[in-house]
Biopython code that builds the backbone (N, CA, C, O; Angstrom):
import numpy as np
from Bio.PDB.StructureBuilder import StructureBuilder

atoms = [
    (1, "MET", "N", (-15.193, 22.815, 22.642)),
    (1, "MET", "CA", (-14.618, 21.486, 22.812)),
    (1, "MET", "C", (-13.432, 21.557, 23.772)),
    (1, "MET", "O", (-12.708, 22.552, 23.817)),
    (2, "ARG", "N", (-13.254, 20.509, 24.518)),
    (2, "ARG", "CA", (-12.105, 20.442, 25.413)),
    (2, "ARG", "C", (-10.855, 20.119, 24.613)),
    (2, "ARG", "O", (-10.900, 19.308, 23.688)),
    (3, "SER", "N", (-9.759, 20.735, 24.956)),
    (3, "SER", "CA", (-8.508, 20.472, 24.250)),
    (3, "SER", "C", (-7.787, 19.288, 24.882)),
    (3, "SER", "O", (-7.923, 19.027, 26.077)),
    (4, "GLY", "N", (-7.018, 18.577, 24.062)),
    (4, "GLY", "CA", (-6.194, 17.483, 24.553)),
    (4, "GLY", "C", (-6.889, 16.141, 24.668)),
    (4, "GLY", "O", (-6.273, 15.179, 25.126)),
    (5, "ILE", "N", (-8.173, 16.038, 24.263)),
    (5, "ILE", "CA", (-8.852, 14.753, 24.396)),
    (5, "ILE", "C", (-9.028, 14.042, 23.054)),
    (5, "ILE", "O", (-9.398, 12.869, 23.024)),
    (6, "HIS", "N", (-8.768, 14.734, 21.954)),
    (6, "HIS", "CA", (-8.950, 14.143, 20.647)),
    (6, "HIS", "C", (-7.617, 13.701, 20.060)),
    (6, "HIS", "O", (-6.613, 14.393, 20.230)),
    (7, "PRO", "N", (-7.586, 12.550, 19.364)),
    (7, "PRO", "CA", (-6.331, 12.111, 18.751)),
    (7, "PRO", "C", (-5.940, 13.039, 17.602)),
    (7, "PRO", "O", (-6.787, 13.698, 17.000)),
    (8, "VAL", "N", (-4.661, 13.074, 17.319)),
    (8, "VAL", "CA", (-4.138, 13.935, 16.267)),
    (8, "VAL", "C", (-4.344, 13.260, 14.915)),
    (8, "VAL", "O", (-4.006, 12.090, 14.736)),
    (9, "SER", "N", (-4.893, 14.002, 13.977)),
    (9, "SER", "CA", (-5.080, 13.500, 12.622)),
    (9, "SER", "C", (-3.890, 13.941, 11.781)),
    (9, "SER", "O", (-3.496, 15.107, 11.819)),
    (10, "ARG", "N", (-3.311, 13.003, 11.016)),
    (10, "ARG", "CA", (-2.124, 13.306, 10.212)),
    (10, "ARG", "C", (-2.160, 12.479, 8.932)),
    (10, "ARG", "O", (-2.935, 11.527, 8.844)),
    (11, "PRO", "N", (-1.341, 12.818, 7.938)),
    (11, "PRO", "CA", (-1.308, 12.028, 6.698)),
    (11, "PRO", "C", (-0.756, 10.620, 6.950)),
    (11, "PRO", "O", (0.247, 10.452, 7.643)),
    (12, "VAL", "N", (-1.425, 9.614, 6.379)),
    (12, "VAL", "CA", (-1.038, 8.211, 6.521)),
    (12, "VAL", "C", (-1.242, 7.525, 5.170)),
    (12, "VAL", "O", (-2.190, 7.841, 4.452)),
    (13, "VAL", "N", (-0.362, 6.596, 4.825)),
    (13, "VAL", "CA", (-0.507, 5.818, 3.595)),
    (13, "VAL", "C", (-1.116, 4.467, 3.954)),
    (13, "VAL", "O", (-0.605, 3.757, 4.820)),
    (14, "PHE", "N", (-2.206, 4.121, 3.286)),
    (14, "PHE", "CA", (-2.827, 2.807, 3.426)),
    (14, "PHE", "C", (-2.490, 2.006, 2.178)),
    (14, "PHE", "O", (-2.725, 2.465, 1.060)),
    (15, "ARG", "N", (-1.930, 0.791, 2.367)),
    (15, "ARG", "CA", (-1.602, -0.065, 1.238)),
    (15, "ARG", "C", (-2.509, -1.290, 1.268)),
    (15, "ARG", "O", (-2.580, -2.006, 2.267)),
    (16, "ASP", "N", (-3.200, -1.517, 0.155)),
    (16, "ASP", "CA", (-4.085, -2.663, -0.009)),
    (16, "ASP", "C", (-3.255, -3.810, -0.569)),
    (16, "ASP", "O", (-2.766, -3.732, -1.696)),
    (17, "ARG", "N", (-3.096, -4.875, 0.214)),
    (17, "ARG", "CA", (-2.286, -6.017, -0.228)),
    (17, "ARG", "C", (-2.947, -6.777, -1.367)),
    (17, "ARG", "O", (-2.251, -7.300, -2.237)),
    (18, "ALA", "N", (-4.273, -6.849, -1.383)),
    (18, "ALA", "CA", (-4.977, -7.621, -2.400)),
    (18, "ALA", "C", (-4.877, -6.969, -3.778)),
    (18, "ALA", "O", (-4.720, -7.670, -4.778)),
    (19, "ALA", "N", (-4.965, -5.651, -3.846)),
    (19, "ALA", "CA", (-4.946, -4.949, -5.128)),
    (19, "ALA", "C", (-3.579, -4.363, -5.444)),
    (19, "ALA", "O", (-3.369, -3.846, -6.542)),
    (20, "ASP", "N", (-2.649, -4.434, -4.504)),
    (20, "ASP", "CA", (-1.311, -3.872, -4.655)),
    (20, "ASP", "C", (-1.384, -2.386, -5.028)),
    (20, "ASP", "O", (-0.704, -1.928, -5.946)),
    (21, "THR", "N", (-2.215, -1.655, -4.304)),
    (21, "THR", "CA", (-2.339, -0.214, -4.489)),
    (21, "THR", "C", (-2.161, 0.471, -3.149)),
    (21, "THR", "O", (-2.310, -0.150, -2.097)),
    (22, "ALA", "N", (-1.846, 1.740, -3.193)),
    (22, "ALA", "CA", (-1.676, 2.520, -1.973)),
    (22, "ALA", "C", (-2.317, 3.880, -2.176)),
    (22, "ALA", "O", (-2.369, 4.394, -3.294)),
    (23, "PHE", "N", (-2.803, 4.459, -1.086)),
    (23, "PHE", "CA", (-3.377, 5.793, -1.171)),
    (23, "PHE", "C", (-3.058, 6.569, 0.092)),
    (23, "PHE", "O", (-2.975, 6.013, 1.187)),
    (24, "LEU", "N", (-2.885, 7.858, -0.088)),
    (24, "LEU", "CA", (-2.538, 8.766, 0.993)),
    (24, "LEU", "C", (-3.796, 9.476, 1.459)),
    (24, "LEU", "O", (-4.531, 10.047, 0.653)),
    (25, "THR", "N", (-4.040, 9.438, 2.749)),
    (25, "THR", "CA", (-5.201, 10.095, 3.333)),
    (25, "THR", "C", (-4.838, 10.524, 4.752)),
    (25, "THR", "O", (-3.723, 10.269, 5.207)),
    (26, "THR", "N", (-5.742, 11.157, 5.438)),
    (26, "THR", "CA", (-5.492, 11.514, 6.830)),
    (26, "THR", "C", (-6.165, 10.494, 7.745)),
    (26, "THR", "O", (-7.234, 9.970, 7.434)),
    (27, "SER", "N", (-5.528, 10.227, 8.862)),
    (27, "SER", "CA", (-6.040, 9.249, 9.803)),
    (27, "SER", "C", (-5.437, 9.495, 11.178)),
    (27, "SER", "O", (-4.429, 10.188, 11.319)),
    (28, "THR", "N", (-6.070, 8.917, 12.183)),
    (28, "THR", "CA", (-5.528, 8.960, 13.543)),
    (28, "THR", "C", (-4.820, 7.655, 13.889)),
    (28, "THR", "O", (-4.289, 7.512, 14.990)),
    (29, "ALA", "N", (-4.808, 6.700, 12.955)),
    (29, "ALA", "CA", (-4.187, 5.398, 13.200)),
    (29, "ALA", "C", (-2.679, 5.548, 13.367)),
    (29, "ALA", "O", (-2.048, 6.391, 12.730)),
    (30, "LEU", "N", (-2.115, 4.712, 14.238)),
    (30, "LEU", "CA", (-0.678, 4.732, 14.508)),
    (30, "LEU", "C", (-0.002, 3.549, 13.842)),
    (30, "LEU", "O", (-0.596, 2.478, 13.715)),
    (31, "SER", "N", (1.243, 3.738, 13.413)),
    (31, "SER", "CA", (2.010, 2.656, 12.813)),
    (31, "SER", "C", (3.494, 2.924, 13.009)),
    (31, "SER", "O", (3.948, 4.065, 12.940)),
    (32, "ALA", "N", (4.242, 1.851, 13.256)),
    (32, "ALA", "CA", (5.689, 1.970, 13.393)),
    (32, "ALA", "C", (6.374, 1.902, 12.035)),
    (32, "ALA", "O", (7.514, 2.343, 11.893)),
    (33, "ARG", "N", (5.682, 1.348, 11.027)),
    (33, "ARG", "CA", (6.246, 1.233, 9.683)),
    (33, "ARG", "C", (6.053, 2.537, 8.920)),
    (33, "ARG", "O", (5.066, 3.243, 9.125)),
    (34, "THR", "N", (6.992, 2.851, 8.047)),
    (34, "THR", "CA", (6.904, 4.060, 7.233)),
    (34, "THR", "C", (7.174, 3.723, 5.779)),
    (34, "THR", "O", (7.710, 2.662, 5.460)),
    (35, "ILE", "N", (6.794, 4.645, 4.900)),
    (35, "ILE", "CA", (7.019, 4.487, 3.475)),
    (35, "ILE", "C", (7.307, 5.861, 2.884)),
    (35, "ILE", "O", (6.755, 6.868, 3.326)),
    (36, "GLU", "N", (8.186, 5.888, 1.872)),
    (36, "GLU", "CA", (8.441, 7.142, 1.172)),
    (36, "GLU", "C", (7.428, 7.246, 0.040)),
    (36, "GLU", "O", (7.363, 6.373, -0.826)),
    (37, "TRP", "N", (6.648, 8.306, 0.048)),
    (37, "TRP", "CA", (5.585, 8.505, -0.928)),
    (37, "TRP", "C", (6.150, 9.179, -2.170)),
    (37, "TRP", "O", (7.295, 9.629, -2.155)),
    (38, "VAL", "N", (5.381, 9.256, -3.234)),
    (38, "VAL", "CA", (5.845, 9.816, -4.508)),
    (38, "VAL", "C", (6.225, 11.285, -4.400)),
    (38, "VAL", "O", (6.981, 11.780, -5.236)),
    (39, "ASP", "N", (5.724, 11.994, -3.398)),
    (39, "ASP", "CA", (6.082, 13.399, -3.226)),
    (39, "ASP", "C", (7.418, 13.579, -2.507)),
    (39, "ASP", "O", (7.864, 14.707, -2.301)),
    (40, "GLY", "N", (8.063, 12.459, -2.122)),
    (40, "GLY", "CA", (9.365, 12.513, -1.469)),
    (40, "GLY", "C", (9.299, 12.539, 0.045)),
    (40, "GLY", "O", (10.334, 12.419, 0.701)),
    (41, "ASN", "N", (8.133, 12.688, 0.612)),
    (41, "ASN", "CA", (7.977, 12.705, 2.069)),
    (41, "ASN", "C", (7.779, 11.284, 2.595)),
    (41, "ASN", "O", (7.338, 10.396, 1.864)),
    (42, "THR", "N", (8.108, 11.082, 3.862)),
    (42, "THR", "CA", (7.932, 9.799, 4.517)),
    (42, "THR", "C", (6.685, 9.860, 5.400)),
    (42, "THR", "O", (6.512, 10.783, 6.196)),
    (43, "TYR", "N", (5.820, 8.852, 5.239)),
    (43, "TYR", "CA", (4.564, 8.799, 5.977)),
    (43, "TYR", "C", (4.436, 7.443, 6.677)),
    (43, "TYR", "O", (5.051, 6.468, 6.247)),
    (44, "PRO", "N", (3.637, 7.373, 7.760)),
    (44, "PRO", "CA", (3.348, 6.076, 8.377)),
    (44, "PRO", "C", (2.602, 5.189, 7.385)),
    (44, "PRO", "O", (1.794, 5.675, 6.593)),
    (45, "LEU", "N", (2.878, 3.880, 7.433)),
    (45, "LEU", "CA", (2.258, 2.921, 6.517)),
    (45, "LEU", "C", (1.375, 1.962, 7.285)),
    (45, "LEU", "O", (1.791, 1.380, 8.287)),
    (46, "ILE", "N", (0.143, 1.802, 6.804)),
    (46, "ILE", "CA", (-0.778, 0.829, 7.376)),
    (46, "ILE", "C", (-1.213, -0.084, 6.248)),
    (46, "ILE", "O", (-1.761, 0.376, 5.246)),
    (47, "GLU", "N", (-0.968, -1.395, 6.406)),
    (47, "GLU", "CA", (-1.351, -2.369, 5.392)),
    (47, "GLU", "C", (-2.712, -2.950, 5.742)),
    (47, "GLU", "O", (-2.968, -3.326, 6.885)),
    (48, "VAL", "N", (-3.588, -3.016, 4.730)),
    (48, "VAL", "CA", (-4.934, -3.541, 4.925)),
    (48, "VAL", "C", (-5.155, -4.716, 3.989)),
    (48, "VAL", "O", (-4.525, -4.811, 2.935)),
    (49, "GLU", "N", (-6.050, -5.607, 4.380)),
    (49, "GLU", "CA", (-6.360, -6.781, 3.567)),
    (49, "GLU", "C", (-7.225, -6.419, 2.371)),
    (49, "GLU", "O", (-7.060, -6.981, 1.288)),
    (50, "ILE", "N", (-8.141, -5.485, 2.561)),
    (50, "ILE", "CA", (-9.091, -5.152, 1.502)),
    (50, "ILE", "C", (-9.490, -3.680, 1.629)),
    (50, "ILE", "O", (-9.628, -3.156, 2.734)),
    (51, "SER", "N", (-9.669, -3.035, 0.501)),
    (51, "SER", "CA", (-10.111, -1.644, 0.471)),
    (51, "SER", "C", (-11.059, -1.475, -0.708)),
    (51, "SER", "O", (-11.455, -2.457, -1.337)),
    (52, "SER", "N", (-11.419, -0.249, -1.005)),
    (52, "SER", "CA", (-12.307, -0.010, -2.135)),
    (52, "SER", "C", (-11.657, -0.396, -3.457)),
    (52, "SER", "O", (-12.358, -0.610, -4.446)),
    (53, "ALA", "N", (-10.329, -0.489, -3.494)),
    (53, "ALA", "CA", (-9.627, -0.871, -4.722)),
    (53, "ALA", "C", (-9.761, -2.360, -5.023)),
    (53, "ALA", "O", (-9.605, -2.766, -6.175)),
    (54, "SER", "N", (-10.049, -3.184, -4.008)),
    (54, "SER", "CA", (-10.122, -4.625, -4.231)),
    (54, "SER", "C", (-11.457, -5.250, -3.815)),
    (54, "SER", "O", (-11.701, -6.421, -4.104)),
    (55, "HIS", "N", (-12.313, -4.496, -3.150)),
    (55, "HIS", "CA", (-13.588, -5.056, -2.690)),
    (55, "HIS", "C", (-14.529, -5.256, -3.872)),
    (55, "HIS", "O", (-14.703, -4.341, -4.676)),
    (56, "PRO", "N", (-15.142, -6.442, -3.994)),
    (56, "PRO", "CA", (-16.020, -6.726, -5.140)),
    (56, "PRO", "C", (-17.194, -5.752, -5.283)),
    (56, "PRO", "O", (-17.640, -5.503, -6.403)),
    (57, "PHE", "N", (-17.693, -5.207, -4.202)),
    (57, "PHE", "CA", (-18.811, -4.263, -4.288)),
    (57, "PHE", "C", (-18.414, -3.017, -5.078)),
    (57, "PHE", "O", (-19.204, -2.507, -5.872)),
    (58, "TYR", "N", (-17.187, -2.526, -4.862)),
    (58, "TYR", "CA", (-16.735, -1.310, -5.531)),
    (58, "TYR", "C", (-16.187, -1.588, -6.930)),
    (58, "TYR", "O", (-16.341, -0.761, -7.828)),
    (59, "THR", "N", (-15.550, -2.742, -7.124)),
    (59, "THR", "CA", (-14.928, -3.038, -8.411)),
    (59, "THR", "C", (-15.893, -3.673, -9.396)),
    (59, "THR", "O", (-15.670, -3.603, -10.604)),
    (60, "GLY", "N", (-16.971, -4.296, -8.902)),
    (60, "GLY", "CA", (-17.914, -4.978, -9.773)),
    (60, "GLY", "C", (-17.445, -6.361, -10.179)),
    (60, "GLY", "O", (-18.129, -7.038, -10.946)),
    (61, "ASN", "N", (-16.310, -6.792, -9.691)),
    (61, "ASN", "CA", (-15.768, -8.121, -9.991)),
    (61, "ASN", "C", (-16.052, -9.064, -8.836)),
    (61, "ASN", "O", (-15.953, -8.680, -7.671)),
    (62, "THR", "N", (-16.402, -10.290, -9.162)),
    (62, "THR", "CA", (-16.559, -11.295, -8.121)),
    (62, "THR", "C", (-15.304, -12.135, -8.080)),
    (62, "THR", "O", (-14.616, -12.292, -9.089)),
    (63, "ARG", "N", (-15.010, -12.672, -6.919)),
    (63, "ARG", "CA", (-13.847, -13.541, -6.795)),
    (63, "ARG", "C", (-14.174, -14.646, -5.812)),
    (63, "ARG", "O", (-15.016, -14.494, -4.926)),
    (64, "VAL", "N", (-13.492, -15.753, -5.992)),
    (64, "VAL", "CA", (-13.709, -16.902, -5.126)),
    (64, "VAL", "C", (-12.883, -16.703, -3.857)),
    (64, "VAL", "O", (-11.690, -16.405, -3.914)),
    (65, "VAL", "N", (-13.537, -16.874, -2.722)),
    (65, "VAL", "CA", (-12.869, -16.725, -1.433)),
    (65, "VAL", "C", (-12.618, -18.114, -0.872)),
    (65, "VAL", "O", (-13.533, -18.930, -0.768)),
    (66, "ASP", "N", (-11.381, -18.370, -0.516)),
    (66, "ASP", "CA", (-11.001, -19.661, 0.053)),
    (66, "ASP", "C", (-11.332, -19.643, 1.539)),
    (66, "ASP", "O", (-10.505, -19.241, 2.358)),
    (67, "THR", "N", (-12.543, -20.079, 1.890)),
    (67, "THR", "CA", (-12.954, -20.017, 3.290)),
    (67, "THR", "C", (-12.184, -20.997, 4.157)),
    (67, "THR", "O", (-11.933, -20.712, 5.328)),
    (68, "ALA", "N", (-11.802, -22.153, 3.606)),
    (68, "ALA", "CA", (-11.035, -23.117, 4.401)),
    (68, "ALA", "C", (-9.674, -22.521, 4.764)),
    (68, "ALA", "O", (-9.209, -22.682, 5.892)),
    (69, "GLY", "N", (-9.049, -21.848, 3.834)),
    (69, "GLY", "CA", (-7.761, -21.209, 4.106)),
    (69, "GLY", "C", (-7.879, -20.107, 5.128)),
    (69, "GLY", "O", (-6.967, -19.896, 5.927)),
    (70, "ARG", "N", (-8.988, -19.404, 5.113)),
    (70, "ARG", "CA", (-9.197, -18.330, 6.071)),
    (70, "ARG", "C", (-9.369, -18.883, 7.472)),
    (70, "ARG", "O", (-8.861, -18.308, 8.435)),
    (71, "VAL", "N", (-10.082, -19.995, 7.594)),
    (71, "VAL", "CA", (-10.278, -20.619, 8.905)),
    (71, "VAL", "C", (-8.946, -21.133, 9.437)),
    (71, "VAL", "O", (-8.630, -20.938, 10.611)),
    (72, "GLU", "N", (-8.165, -21.783, 8.587)),
    (72, "GLU", "CA", (-6.860, -22.287, 9.025)),
    (72, "GLU", "C", (-5.943, -21.145, 9.444)),
    (72, "GLU", "O", (-5.214, -21.268, 10.428)),
    (73, "ARG", "N", (-5.969, -20.042, 8.715)),
    (73, "ARG", "CA", (-5.131, -18.894, 9.068)),
    (73, "ARG", "C", (-5.569, -18.313, 10.412)),
    (73, "ARG", "O", (-4.729, -17.919, 11.221)),
    (74, "PHE", "N", (-6.881, -18.258, 10.654)),
    (74, "PHE", "CA", (-7.388, -17.772, 11.930)),
    (74, "PHE", "C", (-6.923, -18.674, 13.069)),
    (74, "PHE", "O", (-6.489, -18.184, 14.112)),
    (75, "GLU", "N", (-7.013, -20.000, 12.873)),
    (75, "GLU", "CA", (-6.602, -20.929, 13.913)),
    (75, "GLU", "C", (-5.111, -20.866, 14.173)),
    (75, "GLU", "O", (-4.679, -21.038, 15.313)),
    (76, "ARG", "N", (-4.313, -20.623, 13.142)),
    (76, "ARG", "CA", (-2.863, -20.471, 13.339)),
    (76, "ARG", "C", (-2.568, -19.220, 14.163)),
    (76, "ARG", "O", (-1.700, -19.236, 15.036)),
    (77, "ARG", "N", (-3.292, -18.136, 13.882)),
    (77, "ARG", "CA", (-3.048, -16.886, 14.600)),
    (77, "ARG", "C", (-3.475, -16.941, 16.049)),
    (77, "ARG", "O", (-2.738, -16.521, 16.941)),
    (78, "TYR", "N", (-4.671, -17.460, 16.281)),
    (78, "TYR", "CA", (-5.255, -17.357, 17.607)),
    (78, "TYR", "C", (-5.381, -18.683, 18.336)),
    (78, "TYR", "O", (-5.795, -18.709, 19.495)),
    (79, "GLY", "N", (-5.036, -19.778, 17.687)),
    (79, "GLY", "CA", (-5.112, -21.073, 18.332)),
    (79, "GLY", "C", (-6.539, -21.563, 18.418)),
    (79, "GLY", "O", (-7.490, -20.783, 18.370)),
    (80, "ARG", "N", (-6.664, -22.838, 18.543)),
    (80, "ARG", "CA", (-7.998, -23.441, 18.629)),
    (80, "ARG", "C", (-8.430, -23.460, 20.083)),
    (80, "ARG", "O", (-7.706, -23.948, 20.951)),
    (81, "GLN", "N", (-9.628, -22.920, 20.346)),
    (81, "GLN", "CA", (-10.183, -22.903, 21.698)),
    (81, "GLN", "C", (-11.051, -24.124, 21.888)),
    (81, "GLN", "O", (-11.860, -24.443, 21.017)),
    (82, "SER", "N", (-10.905, -24.827, 23.020)),
    (82, "SER", "CA", (-11.736, -26.010, 23.290)),
    (82, "SER", "C", (-12.962, -25.651, 24.049)),
    (82, "SER", "O", (-13.773, -26.523, 24.360)),
]
sb = StructureBuilder()
sb.init_structure("model")
sb.init_model(0)
sb.init_chain("A")
sb.init_seg("    ")
for serial, (resi, resn, name, xyz) in enumerate(atoms, 1):
    if name == "N":
        sb.init_residue(resn, " ", resi, " ")
    sb.init_atom(name, np.array(xyz, "f"), 0.0, 1.0, " ", f" {name:<3s}", serial, name[0])
structure = sb.get_structure()
């Protein structure tokens, strides 16, 4: 393999906002935010909307999704295109 072409893999904390859980894993994702983990070390923090901790397929729970709210949030973020 050629050296210098692959991104560096390092420990990163992913926090699931829906389930209010966090897990430490390795990733190549970059983040300016950091968090102090239970082991006392500081790691980059990446917040996600949904993970295996909150996804209905993995949890076996169904939940009602507010599709109208999701559309409005999308339009607020990206604006309405004509």
